[in-house]
Structure formats: structure tokens, C-alpha cells
C-alpha positions in Angstrom: -92.3 -83.6 101.4 -92.2 -87.4 101.9 -94.0 -89.8 99.6 -96.2 -91.0 102.5 -97.5 -87.4 103.0 -99.7 -87.9 99.8 -101.3 -91.2 100.6 -105.1 -91.3 101.0 -106.2 -92.2 104.5 -109.7 -93.1 105.4 -111.0 -91.4 108.5 -113.9 -92.7 110.5 -116.3 -90.6 112.5 -116.4 -92.8 115.5 -112.7 -92.7 116.0 -110.0 -95.0 114.7 -109.8 -98.6 115.9 -106.4 -100.3 116.3 -107.0 -102.1 113.0 -107.7 -98.8 111.2 -104.5 -97.3 112.6 -102.6 -100.3 111.4 -104.1 -100.2 108.0 -103.3 -96.5 107.7 -99.7 -97.1 108.9 -99.0 -99.8 106.3 -101.2 -98.3 103.6 -103.6 -101.3 103.3 -106.4 -99.3 101.6 -105.7 -101.2 98.4 -107.0 -104.4 100.0 -110.3 -102.8 100.8 -110.5 -101.2 97.3 -109.8 -104.6 95.6 -112.2 -106.6 97.8 -114.9 -103.9 97.6 -114.7 -103.7 93.8 -114.1 -107.2 92.8 -114.3 -109.6 95.7 -117.9 -109.2 96.4 -120.7 -111.0 94.5 -122.9 -109.1 92.0 -125.9 -107.8 93.8 -129.1 -108.9 92.1 -132.9 -108.6 92.4 -134.9 -111.5 90.9 -138.6 -110.9 90.2 -141.2 -113.3 88.7 -144.2 -112.3 86.6 -146.7 -114.6 85.0 -144.7 -114.9 81.8 -141.1 -114.3 82.8 -138.3 -113.9 85.3 -136.5 -110.6 85.5 -133.0 -110.3 86.9 -131.6 -106.8 87.8 -127.9 -107.0 88.5 -125.9 -104.0 89.9 -122.8 -103.6 87.8 -121.6 -100.0 88.3 -118.4 -99.0 86.6 -118.4 -101.7 84.0 -118.6 -101.1 80.3 -121.2 -103.0 78.4 -118.4 -104.6 76.3 -116.9 -106.1 79.5 -120.0 -108.0 80.6 -120.9 -111.5 79.4 -124.2 -113.3 79.9 -124.4 -117.0 79.2 -126.9 -119.7 79.6 -125.5 -123.2 79.6 -126.8 -126.4 81.0 -129.8 -124.8 82.8 -127.5 -122.2 84.5 -127.4 -118.4 83.9 -124.0 -116.9 84.4 -123.2 -113.2 84.5 -119.6 -112.3 84.4 -117.7 -109.1 84.0 -114.0 -108.2 83.8 -112.5 -104.8 84.5 -109.1 -103.5 83.4 -108.5 -99.9 84.3 -105.1 -98.5 83.5 -104.5 -94.9 82.4 -101.2 -93.8 80.9 -100.5 -90.1 81.2 -97.3 -88.9 79.7 -95.2 -86.3 81.3 -96.7 -86.7 84.8 -94.6 -87.2 87.9 -96.6 -89.6 90.2 -96.1 -90.3 93.8 -98.8 -92.9 93.7 -100.8 -94.5 90.9 -103.7 -96.9 91.2 -105.1 -99.4 88.7 -108.0 -101.8 89.0 -108.1 -105.3 87.6 -110.5 -108.1 88.4 -113.5 -110.2 87.6 -116.9 -110.8 89.2 -119.3 -113.6 88.4 -122.7 -114.9 89.6 -124.7 -117.9 88.5 -128.3 -118.9 88.9 -129.9 -122.3 88.3 -132.7 -122.2 85.7 -135.6 -124.4 84.7 -138.5 -123.8 82.4 -136.9 -121.0 80.4 -137.1 -120.3 76.7 -133.4 -119.8 75.9 -134.0 -118.3 72.5 -136.2 -115.5 74.0 -133.8 -114.2 76.7 -132.9 -110.6 76.4 -130.3 -108.4 78.2 -130.0 -104.6 78.5 -127.4 -102.6 80.3 -128.2 -99.0 81.4 -126.7 -96.8 84.1 -124.9 -99.6 85.9 -127.9 -102.0 85.9 -127.9 -105.1 83.8 -131.5 -106.3 83.3 -132.0 -109.9 82.0 -135.5 -111.0 81.0 -136.0 -114.8 80.9 -139.3 -115.8 79.3 -140.9 -118.9 80.8 -141.9 -121.9 78.8 -145.6 -122.8 78.6 -145.1 -125.7 80.9 -143.4 -123.5 83.5 -146.2 -121.0 83.3 -148.8 -123.7 84.2 -146.8 -125.0 87.1 -147.4 -123.6 90.5 -148.3 -124.9 93.9 -149.7 -122.8 96.7 -148.3 -123.9 100.0 -150.3 -123.4 103.2 -148.4 -122.0 106.1 -149.0 -123.7 109.4 
């Protein structure tokens, strides 16, 4: 058996494009894995209530200890680092994969009570609750659409 016989190959239902065949030939799946895991931005939903803003960020696969939330200079930054490396003694590997990387996303903030911000991580979702200042609660302008 050759080493290349054990390499994972992604098959597509609609048939393989020339690029897919090239990727399979040179084993470029690691590029897709790296970009898919770390190259993309953190997907977020931002909601507003009368008293607060709520940010829900998708961060599957991260441990709570690997996530950092910071507010500095009216900017909320969410950052996470991943380092996956498993050492298994006595195994004979034909291929072994590790994942390293960092993702980050920032949001501009105004009218937030910094000391009241909370964050909770559960099942791959990071929820950040940003309470509004009294001044921010009173502000609001309704815009007529023409």
C-alpha cells in the first residue's frame, strides 16, 4: 500500500471540476481546512433591546479558556486562539493533522456601560451582553423612508 492510498479526498455530487481534481492530486485539502477553520471571520448576530446590545458569536470547537473579550477605546474585540496537537505514543501514522490559528472580530461601540458587560460561552456560542448608558437609551431617531 502506498502512503497516498490513505489520504482523504473530498468528492462532490455534481462531479469533479478540474480544480477539484488538481487539489486531490496535490493533496491541497489542508488549505481548505485551514481557511475554513481560521481564515474566516467570526459569524455574529447583533441584537438591540431597550436596555442593551446582545452579541451572539459562533465559535465552535474553541475552549472557553482560548477566547478573549476586550473593550478598549470604544471597540469590542473578540479573539480566539486554537492549538490542537495530539501526541499518541506507539502509533504508526501515515498522515497526522494539527490545527493552529487565531480568529478575531471587532465592533465599534458607543454608549456602553463598560463595567456592566457580561460574557457567557455555551455550546460553541459566545454571548456578550452590553448594557446601554442612560444617555444611549434616550437617543433614537426615527427615519422616514421615501
